[in-house]
C-alpha distance (Angstrom), angle and dihedral (degrees) to the residues before:
residue distance angle dihedral
M1 . . .
T2 3.76 . .
A3 3.79 89.8 .
L4 3.83 91.2 48.3
S5 3.76 92.5 55.9
H6 3.83 96.9 42.4
P7 3.83 103.9 146.6
R8 3.81 93.8 -138.0
L9 3.83 92.2 53.2
E10 3.81 100.7 36.5
R11 3.80 93.7 93.3
H12 3.82 100.1 30.2
Y13 3.80 112.1 140.2
R14 3.72 126.2 171.6
G15 3.82 113.8 -103.6
L16 3.78 92.6 20.1
L17 3.82 122.7 98.0
A18 3.80 125.1 -176.3
T19 3.77 91.4 9.1
D20 3.80 93.5 171.5
D21 3.82 89.1 63.3
V22 3.78 104.6 31.7
D23 3.83 127.8 64.9
P24 3.74 105.1 -167.8
T25 3.77 95.6 -166.6
G26 3.79 110.4 124.8
V27 3.80 96.2 10.6
D28 3.78 125.1 120.1
A29 3.86 102.7 -94.2
F30 3.82 89.0 -140.5
G31 3.76 100.3 39.2
G32 3.81 98.5 95.0
T33 3.79 104.3 -86.0
L34 3.80 95.1 97.5
A35 3.73 124.6 57.7
S36 3.81 129.5 -120.6
P37 2.97 132.8 -78.1
L38 3.79 99.2 42.1
A39 3.80 136.0 177.3
V40 3.78 113.7 -147.1
V41 3.87 132.6 -177.0
R42 3.85 121.5 -157.5
S43 3.78 109.7 -124.7
S44 3.83 94.3 -150.8
A45 3.82 93.0 50.7
L46 3.81 92.2 48.5
A47 3.75 92.5 51.8
A48 3.77 93.2 46.6
N49 3.80 92.8 47.8
I50 3.83 94.7 48.3
A51 3.83 91.9 45.7
G52 3.80 95.1 43.8
M53 3.77 95.5 49.2
Q54 3.74 94.0 46.4
R55 3.81 91.7 49.2
W56 3.80 90.9 49.3
C57 3.87 91.5 52.6
D58 3.76 91.3 46.9
D59 3.80 92.1 50.8
H60 3.84 91.7 49.4
G61 3.85 96.2 48.3
V62 3.74 97.1 -113.9
V63 3.86 132.8 116.3
L64 3.76 126.6 -126.8
A65 3.78 127.2 -135.0
P66 3.85 100.6 174.8
H67 3.78 114.5 -142.7
G68 3.79 103.1 -110.3
K69 3.76 94.2 -160.3
T70 3.83 88.4 82.5
T71 3.75 94.7 71.0
M72 3.81 110.7 -3.3
A73 3.79 85.3 -154.6
P74 3.84 111.6 141.3
A75 3.75 91.5 -159.8
L76 3.79 90.4 59.2
F77 3.85 91.1 44.9
S78 3.78 88.2 55.4
R79 3.90 90.7 51.2
Q80 3.75 91.3 49.6
L81 3.75 92.7 48.7
A82 3.82 91.8 45.2
A83 3.87 88.1 52.8
G84 3.82 91.0 56.4
A85 3.78 108.3 -82.4
W86 3.76 111.0 160.7
G87 3.89 92.8 -142.4
I88 3.74 141.9 -40.5
T89 3.88 124.2 -90.7
V90 3.83 119.1 -145.0
A91 3.85 136.7 174.3
S92 3.85 101.3 -133.7
P93 3.81 143.7 19.0
A94 3.82 89.2 -103.6
Q95 3.80 89.4 58.8
A96 3.78 90.3 43.6
Q97 3.79 89.2 59.0
V98 3.82 89.3 57.5
A99 3.85 92.2 49.4
L100 3.82 92.0 50.3
A101 3.82 89.6 49.3
A102 3.78 88.8 53.3
G103 3.72 90.8 57.0
A104 3.78 104.1 -96.0
T105 3.83 112.9 149.5
R106 3.91 92.5 -175.3
V107 3.80 117.7 53.8
L108 3.73 123.2 177.0
I109 3.82 112.6 -160.3
A110 3.77 97.0 -156.6
N111 3.77 95.4 -159.9
Q112 3.80 143.5 63.0
L113 3.76 114.0 -78.9
T114 3.77 109.1 -142.1
D115 3.81 103.1 139.1
V116 3.85 110.6 106.9
A117 3.78 93.2 -143.3
G118 3.79 91.4 49.8
I119 3.83 92.7 48.4
R120 3.80 91.5 50.5
W121 3.85 89.6 48.9
L122 3.80 90.4 50.6
G123 3.80 90.8 52.8
R124 3.79 94.6 46.9
T125 3.83 92.7 46.2
L126 3.80 93.5 50.8
R127 3.80 89.8 46.9
D128 3.78 95.8 49.2
A129 3.81 97.4 38.1
P130 3.88 106.1 39.1
D131 3.77 92.5 168.9
V132 3.82 90.6 60.9
A133 3.84 118.7 90.1
I134 3.75 118.8 -151.1
W135 3.80 126.3 174.0
C136 3.76 130.8 -173.8
Y137 3.83 135.0 179.7
V138 3.83 134.2 -98.9
D139 3.79 124.4 -171.1
S140 3.87 105.9 160.2
L141 3.75 142.1 41.5
A142 3.83 90.0 -116.7
G143 3.75 91.3 53.3
V144 3.76 92.7 49.9
A145 3.83 90.5 50.2
L146 3.83 92.2 47.6
L147 3.75 93.2 49.7
D148 3.83 93.8 44.7
D149 3.79 93.3 49.2
G150 3.80 93.5 45.6
L151 3.77 91.7 54.4
E152 3.74 92.8 55.2
G153 3.86 107.4 121.8
A154 3.80 93.5 2.2
L155 3.82 99.3 87.0
A156 3.85 128.2 68.2
D157 3.80 115.3 -101.8
A158 3.78 112.3 -69.5
Q159 3.85 90.1 3.6
R160 3.79 118.8 134.6
A161 3.77 132.9 -167.7
E162 3.73 116.3 -123.5
V163 3.83 117.8 -127.2
L164 3.86 136.7 179.9
V165 3.80 121.9 -140.1
E166 3.78 106.6 -126.6
L167 3.79 121.8 -140.3
G168 3.80 118.5 -153.5
V169 3.78 139.7 173.1
A170 3.76 132.0 -109.3
G171 3.76 110.2 -86.6
G172 3.79 91.2 13.1
R173 3.79 129.3 110.1
T174 3.85 123.2 -91.3
G175 3.78 124.7 -14.6
A176 3.80 136.0 87.9
R177 3.83 107.6 -71.7
S178 3.80 95.6 -136.7
Q179 3.72 142.6 16.5
P180 3.84 93.7 -105.7
D181 3.82 88.4 51.7
A182 3.75 90.6 51.5
V183 3.80 91.7 49.1
R184 3.76 91.0 53.0
V185 3.81 89.0 53.3
A186 3.87 90.1 48.9
E187 3.82 88.8 51.1
A188 3.78 89.8 54.3
V189 3.80 91.4 50.3
K190 3.80 89.0 50.3
A191 3.83 89.1 54.8
S192 3.77 94.0 45.5
R193 3.85 126.6 106.9
H194 3.76 101.1 -135.7
L195 3.80 109.0 22.6
R196 3.86 135.5 84.2
L197 3.75 122.5 -166.5
A198 3.78 108.2 -131.1
G199 3.78 103.7 172.4
A200 3.75 147.2 -51.8
S201 3.83 135.0 -76.6
G202 3.72 143.9 176.1
Y203 3.82 145.2 160.5
E204 3.77 116.7 -106.0
G205 3.80 93.8 -166.6
V206 3.87 91.0 75.8
A207 3.80 88.0 53.2
A208 3.85 90.8 49.3
G209 3.78 90.9 53.3
A210 3.74 93.1 48.3
G211 3.81 90.4 48.3
G212 3.71 94.1 63.2
P213 3.84 112.7 -170.9
Q214 3.85 88.2 1.3
G215 3.84 91.9 54.6
I216 3.80 97.2 131.5
A217 3.82 91.1 48.9
A218 3.83 87.7 51.1
V219 3.76 89.5 52.3
D220 3.77 91.8 52.6
A221 3.84 91.7 47.1
F222 3.80 91.4 49.4
C223 3.79 93.0 50.5
A224 3.81 90.5 48.6
E225 3.81 89.5 51.2
L226 3.80 92.5 47.6
G227 3.82 89.3 52.3
R228 3.79 92.0 49.0
L229 3.82 89.8 50.9
L230 3.72 92.9 55.0
R231 3.80 89.7 46.3
R232 3.80 89.5 54.5
L233 3.80 93.7 45.6
V234 3.86 88.9 54.1
D235 3.79 93.1 45.3
D236 3.78 90.6 50.4
G237 3.76 93.6 47.7
L238 3.72 94.3 -120.3
V239 3.86 97.4 125.0
E240 3.74 118.1 71.9
P241 3.72 116.1 -158.6
S242 3.74 114.4 -149.8
H243 3.80 116.4 -121.9
D244 3.77 90.8 -112.0
R245 3.84 103.6 28.0
P246 3.82 132.0 66.1
L247 3.74 123.7 -134.7
V248 3.80 115.4 -87.0
L249 3.82 122.7 -125.8
S250 3.81 108.3 -179.5
A251 3.79 143.8 174.9
G252 3.76 133.7 117.0
G253 3.75 128.1 123.1
S254 3.81 122.5 -172.7
A255 3.84 99.9 -79.8
Y256 3.78 110.6 47.5
F257 3.81 103.4 25.3
D258 3.79 90.7 125.1
H259 3.76 92.5 63.3
V260 3.85 90.7 40.9
A261 3.84 90.6 53.2
S262 3.76 94.3 51.4
G263 3.78 95.3 40.3
L264 3.78 98.6 47.6
A265 3.89 93.0 39.7
A266 3.78 86.1 58.8
A267 3.77 90.5 50.8
R268 3.75 90.3 49.0
E269 3.76 91.0 56.1
S270 3.85 89.6 60.1
L271 3.84 85.9 58.1
S272 3.75 94.8 53.1
A273 3.81 91.4 134.5
T274 3.85 91.1 54.9
P275 3.86 115.5 59.2
T276 3.78 106.2 -119.7
V277 3.82 133.4 174.7
V278 3.80 122.0 -153.0
V279 3.85 106.4 -142.3
L280 3.84 121.9 -162.8
R281 3.80 116.2 -158.6
S282 3.78 100.8 -163.6
G283 3.80 112.1 150.9
A284 3.82 112.5 161.5
Y285 3.85 92.7 67.4
V286 3.83 89.6 82.3
T287 3.80 93.1 72.4
H288 3.83 99.9 9.0
D289 3.85 113.8 -168.7
H290 3.84 145.9 -130.6
G291 3.89 94.4 -110.3
L292 3.75 133.7 26.2
Y293 3.82 98.3 23.5
A294 3.77 94.0 32.9
R295 3.79 83.7 64.5
T296 3.82 102.3 39.1
T297 3.81 112.1 32.7
P298 3.78 117.6 108.4
T299 3.85 96.0 -97.1
A300 3.80 91.2 47.7
R301 3.87 88.1 55.5
G302 3.79 91.7 47.4
G303 3.79 90.6 -105.5
D304 3.76 138.3 126.8
G305 3.81 110.7 -71.2
P306 3.84 144.4 110.9
Q307 3.75 120.7 -77.5
L308 3.85 105.9 -105.6
T309 3.78 128.0 -164.2
P310 3.80 127.3 -156.4
A311 3.83 107.8 -107.1
F312 3.82 102.6 171.4
E313 3.81 123.3 83.1
V314 3.79 132.6 168.1
W315 3.82 116.6 -151.7
G316 3.80 129.8 -167.2
R317 3.80 142.1 166.3
V318 3.75 128.0 -104.5
L319 3.78 106.6 -107.3
S320 3.75 98.8 -175.4
R321 3.82 142.1 -10.6
P322 3.84 96.2 -156.7
E323 3.83 93.8 165.9
P324 3.77 131.3 27.9
T325 3.91 92.6 -111.1
R326 3.85 97.4 36.6
A327 3.79 131.4 72.5
I328 3.83 127.1 176.3
V329 3.83 118.5 -147.2
D330 3.81 127.3 -169.6
V331 3.83 93.7 -117.5
G332 3.82 115.7 103.5
R333 3.76 143.3 148.9
R334 3.80 91.1 -56.6
D335 3.80 89.3 59.8
A336 3.83 110.0 36.2
P337 3.81 135.4 30.6
F338 3.82 121.3 -104.5
D339 3.77 104.1 171.9
Q340 3.78 95.3 98.2
D341 3.85 103.9 19.5
L342 3.78 136.6 -14.7
P343 3.76 113.1 -99.6
F344 3.83 116.9 -83.7
A345 3.82 116.0 -119.8
L346 3.78 99.8 -142.0
W347 3.82 111.5 152.8
S348 3.80 144.4 24.0
R349 3.80 133.6 -157.0
A350 3.74 135.9 -169.7
V351 3.84 119.7 -94.1
A352 3.81 90.4 -101.6
G353 3.79 94.6 43.4
G354 3.75 124.6 -116.3
P355 3.78 129.6 139.1
R356 3.81 118.7 -6.5
D357 3.76 124.4 -119.7
D358 3.78 127.9 -154.7
L359 3.78 112.3 -100.5
T360 3.78 126.2 -148.4
A361 3.75 104.2 -152.7
S362 3.79 140.0 111.7
V363 3.83 130.7 -137.3
V364 3.85 104.7 -131.0
S365 3.79 98.4 171.8
L366 3.77 145.7 4.1
N367 3.78 132.1 -147.7
D368 3.77 123.7 -174.3
Q369 3.83 92.5 -83.3
H370 3.77 105.1 9.1
A371 3.83 139.5 69.8
F372 3.79 117.0 -156.9
L373 3.84 111.3 -145.0
D374 3.78 127.3 -164.7
L375 3.76 112.6 -154.1
A376 3.83 140.6 156.1
S377 3.74 115.3 -80.8
D378 3.78 91.4 -121.5
E379 3.89 94.1 50.3
P380 3.80 107.1 117.1
L381 3.75 108.3 -123.0
D382 3.80 122.0 137.0
V383 3.79 134.0 -170.1
G384 3.78 109.2 -84.0
Q385 3.71 96.4 26.1
W386 3.82 121.3 126.7
V387 3.81 121.5 -107.8
G388 3.82 118.0 -163.7
F389 3.78 121.8 -151.0
G390 3.70 133.2 -159.5
I391 3.82 114.7 -150.3
S392 3.80 141.6 -145.3
H393 3.79 120.2 -133.5
P394 3.83 110.9 12.6
C395 3.86 91.6 -155.9
T396 3.77 88.6 74.2
A397 3.90 95.1 36.8
V398 3.75 107.4 55.2
D399 3.82 93.2 49.2
K400 3.75 89.2 68.9
W401 3.81 91.2 65.3
N402 3.80 132.3 64.8
V403 3.74 91.8 -163.5
L404 3.78 134.8 28.8
V405 3.80 117.3 -152.3
E406 3.82 109.0 -137.9
I407 3.81 113.9 -148.7
D408 3.77 135.4 -176.9
D409 3.74 126.7 -130.8
A410 3.80 90.8 -84.8
D411 3.83 89.5 55.7
R412 3.75 93.0 -110.6
V413 3.82 118.3 143.7
V414 3.81 111.5 -108.1
G415 3.79 98.0 171.7
L416 3.76 150.5 -32.4
L417 3.83 123.3 -104.0
P418 3.76 112.2 -158.7
T419 3.81 115.6 -154.6
Y420 3.85 128.1 -148.8
F421 3.72 112.7 -153.5
């Protein structure tokens, strides 16, 4: 605990030096006040993405609970909620705490909850904040029993925690592997002491991956099966709508949410006598990217979706140009994601900042702290200059940074966005 409260480390953020003495607001992000490497987010792109996605959901009759794991930035959660988001999705109780602190009153833990400490936290939170709604997943009899036992003594009298039965696919990750398996889990919830089944959920991205070239058809089939599952749970009397909350039918990552919205909305129509809300959990839209989602979101596929703009950039300095066609930059695996694509070297700036120029170079390898760039021998790029990178997959990008520097279109710092991974 002493180390955690060390006065010289208490306000340490990546990219900021001498933070007690320097307020970066209003300065040129690349003028020499901020240190390299640096993660920036474009204020205009953030605002457009948040508004565009919310407007699209409103127009399609679905609600949005953005997956907070993408940024874990409470300031961005607050903006998403203010724009109209129904709630915030997370992957763990620790992330749920951040969402609640950001003002969310509906939190969807899109995961199994099997950690004893996490289960006890859930019970205490529901007991102490009865106006807060928190859901988590169940997909097995053992999981139901563990959750039910762990909530013993943690909830208020007659209070029950709401859960969603998760449907999965063979060979995928979590989720009951068939409708009969999911029904058996629902029956166990019905017989439990401290749980209420409030709907059904799943993740279509796993189905898309398993579907290979027929990925979109697999998404459509999965959504149809998820809708049929909830219909059966209603018909069998296994779901128990709360007096003030509709049932939850949820899916929707950041690539196929157009198909999820149409497929689950159709399923909801078959449940017209039972109030049901379709919840999309897309998260990467808030920053978008130059790689994975630039290729796979609805507009990239020629489908129906909001126009999104990459907002997240990583910038570093040239450390060395040891060969005419090779440059080394201080951006490595600790700074940029590499699970889907290597970063994209897109821009350069002078040592003291100023306007950015397009850069023709390719990242061919990353070490922990270094990016290896191949470039033409006549490409102007000197030691000390800035290099700007676009990224692929924001969910493995932002977690490398404990603060994002928000900048305007003139590259002036407008604020700092701490993250809490």
